[in-house]
C-alpha positions as CSV (number, residue, x, y, z in Angstrom):
1,M,21.8,50.9,42.2
2,N,19.3,48.1,42.3
3,R,18.6,48.4,38.6
4,L,22.3,48.5,37.7
5,S,22.9,45.3,39.8
6,L,20.0,43.6,38.0
7,V,21.4,44.6,34.6
8,L,24.9,43.4,35.5
9,L,23.5,40.1,36.9
10,I,21.6,39.5,33.6
11,A,24.8,40.4,31.6
12,L,26.8,38.1,33.8
13,V,24.4,35.1,33.4
14,G,24.2,35.8,29.7
15,S,28.0,35.8,29.2
16,A,28.3,32.7,31.4
17,M,25.8,30.9,29.2
18,Y,27.6,32.0,26.1
19,L,30.9,30.8,27.6
20,V,29.4,27.4,28.3
21,K,28.0,27.2,24.8
22,T,31.3,28.1,23.1
23,S,33.2,25.7,25.3
24,Y,30.9,22.9,24.4
25,E,31.2,23.7,20.7
26,A,35.0,23.8,20.9
27,R,35.1,20.4,22.6
28,R,32.8,19.0,20.0
29,A,34.9,20.4,17.2
30,F,38.0,18.9,18.8
31,A,36.4,15.5,19.1
32,D,35.4,15.7,15.5
33,L,38.9,16.6,14.5
34,E,40.4,13.7,16.4
35,K,37.8,11.3,14.9
36,A,38.7,12.6,11.4
37,K,42.5,12.1,12.1
38,A,41.9,8.6,13.3
39,E,39.9,7.9,10.1
40,E,42.6,9.4,8.0
41,R,45.2,7.1,9.7
42,Q,43.0,4.1,9.1
43,L,42.5,5.0,5.4
44,A,46.2,5.5,5.0
45,T,46.9,2.1,6.5
46,D,44.2,0.5,4.2
47,A,45.7,2.2,1.2
48,V,49.2,0.8,2.0
49,R,47.7,-2.7,2.5
50,L,45.7,-2.6,-0.7
51,E,48.7,-1.4,-2.7
52,A,50.7,-4.3,-1.3
53,E,47.9,-6.7,-2.3
54,R,47.7,-5.2,-5.8
55,R,51.4,-5.7,-6.3
56,S,51.3,-9.3,-5.0
57,E,48.3,-10.1,-7.2
58,G,50.0,-8.9,-10.4
59,T,53.2,-10.9,-10.0
60,H,54.1,-13.4,-12.8
61,L,54.2,-16.3,-10.3
62,R,50.8,-15.5,-8.9
63,V,49.2,-15.2,-12.3
64,E,50.7,-18.5,-13.4
65,R,49.6,-20.3,-10.2
66,D,46.1,-19.0,-10.5
67,A,45.9,-20.0,-14.2
68,R,47.1,-23.5,-13.3
69,E,44.9,-24.0,-10.3
70,K,41.7,-22.1,-11.0
71,L,41.6,-22.3,-14.8
72,A,43.2,-25.7,-15.2
73,M,45.6,-24.2,-17.8
74,R,49.0,-25.8,-18.6
75,L,52.1,-25.0,-20.5
76,A,52.1,-25.6,-24.2
77,T,54.3,-28.6,-25.1
78,P,54.7,-30.5,-28.3
79,D,52.5,-33.2,-26.8
80,V,49.5,-30.9,-26.5
81,T,50.2,-28.8,-29.6
82,L,47.8,-29.3,-32.6
83,Y,49.3,-28.5,-36.0
84,V,46.9,-27.6,-38.8
85,N,47.9,-28.3,-42.4
86,D,46.6,-26.1,-45.2
87,S,45.3,-28.6,-47.7
88,R,44.6,-25.9,-50.3
89,G,48.3,-25.5,-51.0
90,P,50.7,-22.5,-51.1
91,A,48.5,-20.4,-53.4
92,A,45.7,-20.3,-50.9
93,S,48.0,-18.9,-48.3
94,S,48.8,-15.9,-50.5
95,V,45.2,-14.8,-50.7
96,A,44.5,-11.6,-48.9
97,P,41.6,-11.3,-46.5
98,G,38.5,-10.7,-48.5
99,G,39.2,-13.3,-51.1
100,T,41.4,-11.4,-53.6
101,P,45.0,-12.4,-54.3
C-alpha cells in the first residue's frame, strides 16, 4: 500500500504542476489577446484619423492656400501675363516639330 500511495502522490504532484503550467499559459495567451485587441483599436483609430487628414489635405481650398502661402504663387491676371509674339510670321507657325512643313 505504501508504494501505491507514493505513486499516487507523485501523479498528484505532477498533475498539479501541469495544471499550474497550463493556467499560466492560458493567462498569458489571454493577456496577449487583449493587448492585440487594444493595438487593433488604436490602429483603427489611427486609420480613421489619417483618412480624414488625407481628405482635408487634398481639398481645393487647402491646395490653393498652400500654393499661395508656401510657394508664393498667385492667380494669373492680365497684369502678370506675358504675351510672346512670333516674329517669324504665320508660315513659321505651320512648321511641324522637327523642322519640316
